[in-house]
C-alpha positions, 0 to 999 in steps of 0.5 A: 499500499505504499506505507512504511510503518514504525513503532517509536519506544518512546512514543509507543505509537504506529506511525506512517513514516511518509506521514511525518514532517520534517523541519530543520533547526540550521545555525552555521557558524555557532560561535556566536549562536544564540539560543533560538526557535526556528519552527512555529506549528500550524497544527498539533503534533507529536515529536517522533524524532531527533537528529543532531550533526555537525560539521566540526564539533566542540573540542573541549568542554561542556557545550550541550544543546537541548531541542526545545518546545516552547508556548506563548512567550516564553523565550527559547531556553525556558520552554521542555526539553524535549530530549535529554541534551546533546553533546555537542564536544568530539567526546559525545559526539563526534563530527558529520556522525548523526546522533539521534537525541533520546527523547523525554519519555513524559508523551505529554511533553511532545506533543507540540499544539498549532502556536506552539514553537519548536527552538535550541537552546545552547548551554553550559560552556559558550560555542567555540569551535561547532559549526554546521549545526542541523538538527532535525525534528521528526512531527507526526501529525495528530 
């Protein structure tokens, strides 16, 4: 029938992978990057998966990126964490290596309603070498 089904162990829901909406947040040079919102939902979605990759990883330190959902007037860094912090340092995630973030186990936090925003929260150290960051949100329409 042309459908490809998969069941996510966190979300515990069968989804047709062809129905996913893909949203990408990018930052070319992260040294000057600030927390940001990069998508406003036009309908209700369920966050199904989040991937991360960078062309150049941070050489050392404790730089992390937290994918977040913002509601109303919440700042990008104040929203609800959708996954555990992504380690942007070479020892955590090597350059050019796609990593899948570990989603929160609280399914209600993964629901993005119309008007909610998705964004990135850069935490811990200030970025120095980190560059070419791409965080991809895979959203299933509700």
